[in-house]
TITOR-309808 format. One record per residue: x, y, z of N, C-alpha, C in turn; residue in three letters. Coordinates in steps of 0.2 Angstrom, whole numbers. Layout:
N
X / Y / Z / X / Y / Z / X / Y / Z / ALA;
...
This chain:
119
86 / 288 / 213 / 90 / 289 / 219 / 96 / 284 / 218 / MET;
102 / 287 / 220 / 108 / 283 / 220 / 108 / 279 / 227 / THR;
112 / 275 / 227 / 113 / 271 / 234 / 115 / 275 / 239 / ILE;
120 / 280 / 238 / 122 / 284 / 243 / 117 / 289 / 246 / VAL;
113 / 292 / 241 / 107 / 296 / 244 / 102 / 292 / 248 / SER;
101 / 285 / 246 / 97 / 281 / 250 / 99 / 280 / 257 / LYS;
106 / 279 / 257 / 109 / 277 / 264 / 109 / 284 / 268 / LEU;
110 / 290 / 265 / 110 / 296 / 269 / 103 / 297 / 271 / VAL;
98 / 296 / 267 / 91 / 296 / 269 / 89 / 292 / 274 / SER;
91 / 286 / 274 / 89 / 281 / 279 / 93 / 283 / 286 / ALA;
99 / 285 / 285 / 102 / 287 / 292 / 99 / 293 / 295 / ALA;
97 / 298 / 291 / 93 / 303 / 293 / 87 / 301 / 297 / ALA;
83 / 297 / 294 / 77 / 294 / 297 / 78 / 291 / 304 / CYS;
84 / 288 / 304 / 85 / 284 / 311 / 88 / 289 / 316 / LEU;
92 / 294 / 314 / 95 / 298 / 318 / 91 / 304 / 321 / ILE;
87 / 306 / 317 / 82 / 312 / 318 / 78 / 311 / 325 / ALA;
75 / 306 / 326 / 71 / 305 / 332 / 76 / 305 / 338 / PRO;
82 / 302 / 338 / 86 / 302 / 343 / 89 / 309 / 345 / MET;
91 / 313 / 340 / 93 / 320 / 341 / 88 / 324 / 344 / THR;
81 / 323 / 342 / 76 / 327 / 344 / 75 / 326 / 351 / ALA;
75 / 320 / 354 / 74 / 318 / 361 / 80 / 321 / 365 / SER;
86 / 321 / 362 / 92 / 324 / 366 / 91 / 331 / 366 / LEU;
89 / 335 / 361 / 89 / 342 / 361 / 83 / 345 / 364 / TRP;
77 / 341 / 365 / 71 / 344 / 368 / 72 / 346 / 375 / SER;
68 / 351 / 377 / 69 / 353 / 384 / 66 / 348 / 388 / ALA;
69 / 348 / 395 / 66 / 343 / 399 / 59 / 346 / 401 / PRO;
55 / 341 / 404 / 48 / 343 / 406 / 49 / 348 / 412 / THR;
45 / 354 / 411 / 45 / 359 / 416 / 40 / 357 / 422 / GLN;
42 / 358 / 428 / 38 / 358 / 434 / 34 / 364 / 434 / ALA;
28 / 364 / 438 / 24 / 370 / 438 / 28 / 375 / 442 / SER;
26 / 382 / 440 / 30 / 387 / 444 / 36 / 390 / 440 / GLY;
39 / 395 / 443 / 45 / 398 / 441 / 51 / 397 / 445 / THR;
56 / 396 / 442 / 62 / 395 / 446 / 65 / 401 / 449 / THR;
66 / 401 / 456 / 68 / 407 / 459 / 75 / 409 / 457 / PRO;
76 / 415 / 458 / 83 / 418 / 457 / 87 / 419 / 463 / GLN;
89 / 413 / 466 / 92 / 413 / 472 / 98 / 418 / 472 / TYR;
103 / 417 / 468 / 109 / 421 / 468 / 108 / 428 / 468 / ARG;
104 / 430 / 463 / 102 / 438 / 463 / 99 / 440 / 469 / ALA;
94 / 436 / 472 / 91 / 438 / 478 / 96 / 439 / 484 / TYR;
101 / 434 / 485 / 106 / 434 / 490 / 110 / 440 / 489 / CYS;
112 / 441 / 483 / 117 / 447 / 481 / 113 / 454 / 483 / GLU;
107 / 454 / 481 / 103 / 460 / 482 / 102 / 462 / 489 / ASN;
100 / 457 / 493 / 99 / 457 / 500 / 105 / 458 / 504 / LYS;
110 / 455 / 503 / 116 / 455 / 508 / 122 / 458 / 506 / TYR;
123 / 459 / 499 / 129 / 462 / 497 / 128 / 469 / 495 / ARG;
128 / 473 / 500 / 126 / 480 / 500 / 131 / 484 / 503 / THR;
130 / 491 / 503 / 134 / 496 / 506 / 140 / 499 / 502 / GLY;
144 / 503 / 505 / 149 / 506 / 501 / 154 / 501 / 499 / VAL;
156 / 496 / 502 / 161 / 491 / 500 / 158 / 485 / 496 / LEU;
152 / 486 / 493 / 149 / 481 / 489 / 153 / 477 / 484 / LYS;
157 / 481 / 481 / 162 / 478 / 476 / 168 / 474 / 479 / GLY;
169 / 475 / 485 / 175 / 472 / 488 / 173 / 466 / 492 / VAL;
166 / 466 / 494 / 164 / 460 / 498 / 163 / 454 / 494 / LYS;
164 / 448 / 498 / 163 / 441 / 494 / 157 / 441 / 491 / PRO;
156 / 437 / 486 / 150 / 435 / 483 / 146 / 430 / 487 / ARG;
139 / 430 / 486 / 135 / 426 / 490 / 133 / 420 / 485 / TRP;
132 / 415 / 488 / 129 / 409 / 485 / 123 / 406 / 488 / SER;
120 / 401 / 487 / 114 / 398 / 490 / 115 / 391 / 490 / TYR;
111 / 388 / 495 / 111 / 380 / 495 / 105 / 378 / 500 / GLY;
104 / 372 / 500 / 99 / 368 / 504 / 103 / 365 / 510 / TYR;
101 / 367 / 516 / 104 / 364 / 522 / 99 / 358 / 524 / ASN;
102 / 352 / 524 / 98 / 346 / 525 / 97 / 346 / 533 / ARG;
101 / 348 / 537 / 99 / 347 / 544 / 94 / 352 / 546 / SER;
93 / 358 / 544 / 88 / 362 / 546 / 82 / 362 / 541 / THR;
83 / 359 / 535 / 78 / 358 / 530 / 76 / 365 / 527 / LYS;
81 / 370 / 526 / 79 / 377 / 524 / 84 / 378 / 518 / ARG;
82 / 383 / 514 / 87 / 386 / 509 / 91 / 391 / 513 / MET;
97 / 392 / 511 / 101 / 397 / 514 / 105 / 402 / 509 / GLU;
106 / 408 / 511 / 111 / 412 / 507 / 118 / 411 / 511 / CYS;
123 / 410 / 507 / 130 / 409 / 510 / 135 / 413 / 507 / ARG;
138 / 417 / 512 / 144 / 421 / 510 / 150 / 417 / 510 / GLU;
154 / 418 / 505 / 161 / 415 / 505 / 165 / 417 / 511 / ALA;
170 / 413 / 513 / 175 / 415 / 518 / 180 / 420 / 514 / ASP;
182 / 425 / 518 / 187 / 430 / 515 / 193 / 431 / 519 / SER;
198 / 434 / 516 / 205 / 435 / 519 / 206 / 442 / 519 / MET;
209 / 445 / 524 / 211 / 452 / 524 / 215 / 453 / 531 / GLY;
221 / 457 / 530 / 225 / 459 / 535 / 227 / 453 / 539 / LEU;
230 / 448 / 536 / 232 / 442 / 539 / 227 / 438 / 544 / ASN;
221 / 439 / 542 / 215 / 436 / 546 / 211 / 433 / 541 / THR;
207 / 428 / 543 / 202 / 424 / 539 / 196 / 426 / 543 / SER;
191 / 428 / 539 / 184 / 429 / 541 / 179 / 424 / 538 / VAL;
176 / 421 / 543 / 171 / 416 / 541 / 165 / 419 / 538 / LYS;
163 / 416 / 533 / 157 / 419 / 529 / 151 / 418 / 533 / GLY;
146 / 422 / 532 / 140 / 422 / 536 / 135 / 417 / 532 / ARG;
129 / 415 / 535 / 124 / 411 / 532 / 117 / 414 / 535 / THR;
113 / 415 / 531 / 106 / 417 / 532 / 101 / 413 / 529 / PHE;
96 / 411 / 533 / 90 / 407 / 530 / 86 / 412 / 525 / TRP;
84 / 409 / 520 / 80 / 412 / 514 / 73 / 412 / 516 / ILE;
70 / 418 / 517 / 63 / 418 / 517 / 60 / 417 / 510 / ASN;
57 / 411 / 509 / 54 / 409 / 503 / 49 / 414 / 500 / LEU;
45 / 417 / 504 / 40 / 422 / 502 / 43 / 428 / 499 / ASN;
49 / 430 / 503 / 52 / 436 / 500 / 56 / 434 / 493 / ASP;
59 / 428 / 493 / 62 / 426 / 487 / 58 / 426 / 481 / LEU;
52 / 423 / 482 / 47 / 423 / 476 / 44 / 430 / 475 / CYS;
43 / 434 / 480 / 41 / 441 / 479 / 46 / 445 / 474 / GLN;
53 / 444 / 476 / 58 / 446 / 472 / 59 / 444 / 465 / PHE;
57 / 437 / 464 / 58 / 434 / 458 / 52 / 436 / 453 / THR;
46 / 435 / 456 / 40 / 435 / 451 / 35 / 441 / 453 / THR;
36 / 444 / 459 / 31 / 449 / 461 / 25 / 446 / 465 / GLY;
25 / 440 / 466 / 20 / 437 / 470 / 24 / 432 / 475 / GLN;
21 / 432 / 481 / 24 / 428 / 487 / 22 / 421 / 487 / SER;
19 / 418 / 482 / 17 / 411 / 483 / 23 / 407 / 481 / ASP;
24 / 401 / 484 / 29 / 396 / 483 / 27 / 389 / 484 / PHE;
30 / 384 / 482 / 29 / 377 / 484 / 35 / 373 / 482 / HIS;
35 / 367 / 486 / 41 / 363 / 485 / 40 / 358 / 480 / TRP;
45 / 356 / 476 / 45 / 350 / 471 / 50 / 345 / 474 / HIS;
51 / 344 / 480 / 55 / 339 / 483 / 60 / 343 / 487 / GLY;
64 / 339 / 490 / 69 / 341 / 495 / 74 / 346 / 492 / GLU;
74 / 353 / 494 / 79 / 358 / 491 / 77 / 360 / 484 / GLY;
71 / 359 / 482 / 68 / 361 / 475 / 62 / 365 / 476 / ARG;
63 / 372 / 476 / 57 / 377 / 477 / 55 / 380 / 470 / VAL;
49 / 381 / 469 / 46 / 384 / 464 / 42 / 390 / 466 / ALA;
42 / 396 / 462 / 38 / 401 / 464 / 31 / 401 / 460 / CYS;
26 / 403 / 463 / 19 / 402 / 460 / 15 / 397 / 463 / GLY;
9 / 396 / 461 / 4 / 391 / 463 / 6 / 384 / 461 / ARG;
5 / 379 / 465 / 6 / 372 / 463 / 1 / 370 / 458 / ASN;
2 / 370 / 452 / -3 / 368 / 447 / -1 / 361 / 444 / ASP;
4 / 358 / 447 / 6 / 351 / 445 / 2 / 346 / 447 / HIS;
-1 / 342 / 442 / -6 / 337 / 444 / -2 / 330 / 445 / LYS;
């Protein structure tokens, strides 16, 4: 082997473990990640004007300690309409996501659907 090939080989041996740790998937918590946005859109963005209505988002409300569906504020006919907010029923959310209504918390604002098999 030439000196160049030895250097390339040594560099590959040093860099490979670092790139593997950067590209590897993070450790998954137990359960399935809920589909918040799809749930909010499916439940609240309905009717004839579905395509015109503002899109829904979601978030955790620290004061009430609940997950919420949030409608964006909208404008129309020189008026501003404040978006609505609804609490998310986590049993319904997990039923929508996985077909089972079991859920558990992985910390503040982090919900997972399914049984808690995390040890």
